[in-house]
N, C-alpha and C positions, 0 to 999 in steps of 0.2 A: 504494500500500500504506500501511497505517496505521502511524504512528510510535509507539514506546513512550513512555509518559508516567507520571506519578506513580501512576496507578491500577494499573499493573502492578508496582509496587515489591514485590519478594518479602519485604521486611522489614515491610511494612505489616500490622498486625493490627487486629481489630475489638473493640469493647466488647461485641458480641454473641458470647458465648463459643462457641456452637455453630459459628460461622463459622471458628474457629481449630482445630477438630479436624482431625487429619491426614487422615482419610478423607472429609471433607465434599466434596460436589460443588460447594458454593457458598461458597467463601471470599470475602473482600472483593475479591479480584482478579477475580472472575467477574461477579457482579451481572447475571444474566440477566433478561430481561423476560417477563412472562406476564400472564394474565387469570384472574379467579376471581369467585365469587359470595360476597357477604358480606351477611347479613341480607336475602337475596333480591335484592340489587342487584349488577349486573355492574360490576366494577372492574378496573383494571389495577394491576400491582405488579411488584416486583423482589425476587428471592429472595436471602436472606442467611442462611447456615447453615440452621437449622430454622424460620426465620421469613420473612415477606414484608413488604416495605415497601408499605403501602397508599398509592398515589400520590395519590388524592383526599384522604386524611387528611393527607398531606405538604403538599399545596397549602394546605389549610385551616389548617395549623399556623403558617404565616407564616415558616417556616424558609428558604424560598427567596426570594431578592430579587425583588420584583415586576418584571415586564418583562424579567427575565434570560432567556437562552436556556434555562436549566434549567427555569424556571417556565413558559415557553411550551411546552416539551416536555411538562411535566407536564399542562398544560391540554389538550394534544392527546389525552390518554388518558381524558378525563372521560366519554366515552361507553362505557367499559368494554372497548374494543378497542385494539389497537396500530396500526390502519391509518393513522390520520392522522399519528401520530408517525413511522411507517416511511416515509411519503411525503415527510417534510420533509428538508431538507439534513442530512447526517450530523452536522453540528456540534451540532445540538439534542440528539439522543440522547447524544452524547458529553459534552455539558455537563451533562446530567442525571446521567449515570453518574459524572462527576467530582464533582459536588456531593454525591451519595449516598456516594461513597467518603470524602469529607472528613467528612460528618456521622456516618459509621459507624466511622471509624477510632478507635483506642483513646485517642489523645492529643488528640482534638478538643475544644476549649473548649465547643462547643455540645452536647456529650454530655448535660449536665444538662438542657438544653432538650428534647432528643430523649426523654430518659427521663421527662420530665413528661407526654409524650403517648404513652408506650410502648404502652399497651393499644390505642389507636386506630391508632398508626402501624405496629406490628409484631405482628400476629396470628401465631400459630403456623400453619404451613402445613397441619398435620394437622387444623385446625379449619375449613378452607375447602374449598369445592367448586371445583376447578380447571376451566377452560374452554379451548377453543382460543384461542390468543393473538390471533388476528385473523380477519376474514372472508376466506375463500379463494375467489377467483373462478375460477381455473384451476389445474390440477394436471398437471404433466408428469413422467412417470417415465422415467428413462434406463436404459440397459443398458451399463454402462461397465466391468464386470469381465471381462477376457479369460477368466479361468479359469471363472467361472460360465457365461459364454456358450458356451464350448467344451464344457464338460461336458454341458450341456443338449442341445447339438447331437448329441453322441454318444449320449445316452440316447434321443433321438428317431430314431437311425439315419440321420442325415443324412450324405451323402457328403462334404460339406464342413462340419464341425461349426461352424467359425467363419465367419459370413457375410462375403463379400468386402468389404462396406462397413465392417466393424467398425473397421479400423485407419485409415480415412480420415475418419470423422466419428462424433460421439457419437450412437448410435442411441437413439430415444425413441418413446414413444406418449403420447397424450393420455388421462390418467386421469380418474377421476370425483371431482370435488371434494365433491359432496354427501354422500358416505359417509366422508369423513375424520372421525375422532373423536379426542378427547383420550384419552390413556393411561388405562387402568383399565376395570373392568367386563367384561361378557361380549362375546365375539365369537361371534355366532350362526352355526352351521354352515349354509351355504347349500344350497338345492336347485339342481339343474341337470341338463343332459344330459351323458352320458359313456358310454364303452364299458366294459362290465363284463368280468369275467375270461373270459367266453366270446366276447367280441368283439361282443356285442349292444349296440345303443344303448338306453339306459334313462334314466329321469328319476327323481331322488330325491336324498336328502341326499348331498352330495359326500363320497366316502370318503377321498380323498387331500388332506387339508388341511395346509397348510404355512405356516411363517413365512418372511420374508425380511428380513434385517438390512440397513438402509440408513441413510444420512445424508441429510437434506433441507435445502436452502437456501431461505430466505425472501427474496423480492424486496422491496427497499425502494422507491426511486424507479424507475419504469418508463421506457419509451422510447416515442417517438411512432411511430405506424404508418408504415412505409416506411423508418425510420431505424435501421439495425443498431447494435448495441453492440460497439465494438472490444474484443478480448480483454483488453487491458491496462486498459480502463476498466470491465470487468465487475465487478471486486471492489467498486467504489463503488456498484453496484446491489444488492449482497447485504447485507441488514440483519443476518442471522445464520443460525444453524443449529439444527436439532432432530433427534432420532432418529426414524426412521420404520420401522414394521413394515408391510410391504406384504403383508398376509395373502393367501394364494393358494390357490384350490381347483384344484390341479394336474390333477385328473381332468377337470374342466370345461374348464380352460384348454387343455389339450393336444388336446382334441377340437374345440374351437371356433375355435382360433387360425388364421385364414386372413389376415384383414386386420390382426390384432393382438389383444392381450388385451382381453377384454370382461367377461362375467359371472363369469369365474373370478377377477377382480381387484376388481370394483366393489362387492362386498358390504360391505367394511369395510377401512379402513386406519387404523392407530393412530399418533399423534404424541405424543412427550414434550411436556409442557405448557410448558416454558421455552425461550425463544429465547436461545441463547448468542450474544452479538453478535460480529460480525467484529472489533470492537475488542478484546474480551476474549481472542480467539484470536490476536491479533497476535504474542505472544511465541513461539507454536508454529508459525509459518510456516516452511516448508522448500521446497526444490526438489522437484518431482515426480520420480517414478522415470523414469530416462532410457529413451527408446524404443530398441528393438533396432536394430542397425545396418542390418539388411535390411528394416526396416519402411518403408512409404512415407513420404516427407517430408511434414511438416505443410503444409497449405494456408496461404497467407498470412493469411487471416482467423482461423486457429486458432493462430497463432504470435505470442506476445508475449514481449518480453524480460523484463519483470517477472514474468509468469506462469511462465516457465521457471526463474526464480530463486526464487520464493516462492509458487507456486501450490498446493503441498501443505501438509499439516498433520501434525505429530507427534501422531497420534490413534489410540489403540487402542480397539477395539469388541468387545463381548462379548454372547453370548446364553446365558441360563440356562433350564433346563427343570425345572418342578416338576409332578409328577403327583399325582392324588388319593391314590394309594396312598402316595407319599412323604410327603405332608402328614399323612395320618392316622397314619402311624408316627412323626411328629415329625422326619422327615428334612429335610435342607437341599435346596434346588434344586441341580441338577447343571449345571455349566458345560459347554456342548456346542460353543460357538464362541468362538474368540479370534482376531480378525483385525485388520487395520490399514488405514488409508485409503490407504496406498501400493498396495493391491491394485486401485485404480481406474486404468484405462488413460487416462482423460481427467480434466482438472481441472474444477472447477465454473465457472471463468471460461470455459473452452472450451465448456462446456455452454450458458452464457448467450450467448456469441458465436455459436455455431452456431444456437441457437434463434431468434435475431433476424436471422440472416444473410440471410433472404429478406424482411426488413422486418416480420416478425411483431412485434407490440407486446406486451411484458410489462407487467403492472400490479402496483401495490402489493398485497402479500399473496399473489401467485402463489407456488406451491410447486414446487420442482424436486427430485425424488428422484434419488439417485445410481445406483439399481439395486443389486442384491445385492452386498455387498462381500466376495466370496470370493477366497481366495488359492490358491496351489499346494498348500500343506500340508493334511493331513487336518483339523487343528485349526481351520484358517481357512475351512472350508466353512460358508457362512452361511445354509443352509436345510436342512431335513430331507432333501429330495430328494438333495442332494449328499452329505450325511453318510451316507446309506444306499446310495449308488450306484443311485438310482432304485428303492429297495426290495430290491435284491439282497443287501445286507449290512445287516441290521437293526442299529439303534443299541441298544447294550446299556447299561442303567443299573446302578448299583451294587447296587440291591435286587433284581436279576434280571429286571426288566421289560425289554421290548424295544419299539422303535418303528420302523415304516416310514413312518408319517404321524402327525399329531397326533390324539389321541383326545379325546373329551369329558372335560372336567375338567382337561386339560393346561393349564398356564400358561407362557407365554414372557415372560421379562423381559430387555429389552435395556438395555445401559448402555455408557458410553464415557468415556474420560478422556484429556485432553490433557496430556502430560508432556514435560518437557525439562529437562536440568540447568540449575540457576540460576533456574528459574521455579517459581512455586507451581502445582501441579497443579490443574486444574479439571475438572469433570464436567458432565453434561447432565441429571442426574436419571434416572429410569427410564422406559422405555416398556413397559408390560405389558398383557396381556390374557389372559383365560381362555376356553377353548373351551366354549361352551354347546351342548346338543343342538339339532338342527334342530327347528323347529316341526313338529308333527304335523298331518296332514290339511289342508295348505294348499290343496290342489286337490281338492275333493270336489263332489258333486252339489249340496250345500247352499250352495255359494258362489254369490253373485249373478251372474247373467248380465250381459253387456255391456248388453243392453236394459234390464234391471232397474237397473243402475247409472246409465244415462242418465236413466231415469224419476225415480230418486231425486234426481239433480242438478237436474232441472227443477222438482221439488216444492220443493227447498230454495231455488231461485231465486225462485219465485213467493212463497214464504213471506217 
């Protein structure tokens, strides 16, 4: 586990004034990493208040000692992604974070030098186009909330709503990395097969569209094929965390799910753009919630002394819903979910240890989703399906609107804050997306046939 250091000092303040605001997600104690476009060029950066430290500009400024761990970390991001930095030993990202904390703190003698380069070094985040922070090779989504799993089992009418394996291992499926997208923009309603109200199998725009509030862990250094990661070593392989909205077409998913989720999940998944590092979250470590006395004992490869002491986080998570009607009337988004990471039955270290227990190799940039973080209370239900008891009890909004599923124009905004007495609260930024109508006439007689597509490819090849 990561020891606390000067970067966590709650008394530290920044000369970047927006980083000192009480409600900022990105005070000087956070310094999350991300990627963006500037003047058409992909770059990496670190968020501070309402600004971003451009790491390429920082390296060009000469403010980092040449050859230092901080400078080498900065150099590793010059391709505009974080993959190379994440693959390095943790001390490099830690050194860069410490150097930035010193350069940005309010009593730093180098403040004047920083301010000489302020336009190049510290663009406002709202002037930038944010990107996924790294290239994702593989994406695994877990199912680790007991309450979410049990409720969905009941909605499906299963005799045993909680799968027998749930309390023995972290259940997961292999997701689709290609449709991961950075927060923002449209989430297009997908087409698919599902049963209609009359029980007939139809194909069309998915009617039951849902959000799922999750936390995602980013893998830093991976492991060699055949070599499992012990649970107490797993935290050293996690570079940091982001918010994840695992958009779900429940109508498609519930019809097709035999081997596991497929088209009901693979059309779009949204990620908050900033990776809050494991180091930044060190002050908020806590013991995970204790297992019930009649639960099966942990298998040895899932039991770690350190993980049982510090495998959890003091982390609250929220989902807000904004509808087109609310926005047109000038109304605020409505908070529909307030949950806590304590509602996960398994820790992220256990997810990593289980994932690699058969020798599977994780690689830098791999993403592990927590699964929907639902709790026992009504307020902690972290998707529309649970909030409405699978449509039986519509969600009622203050303006009189009701929802049993997301409608076109609806926007979901996910947020989270780590809080603990004596520590400066830090956040993740938002993960948001707005539902756009399904494309019309995707499948018509005017669409090219397979033979026509093949002929077109041959023509392109000859050309």
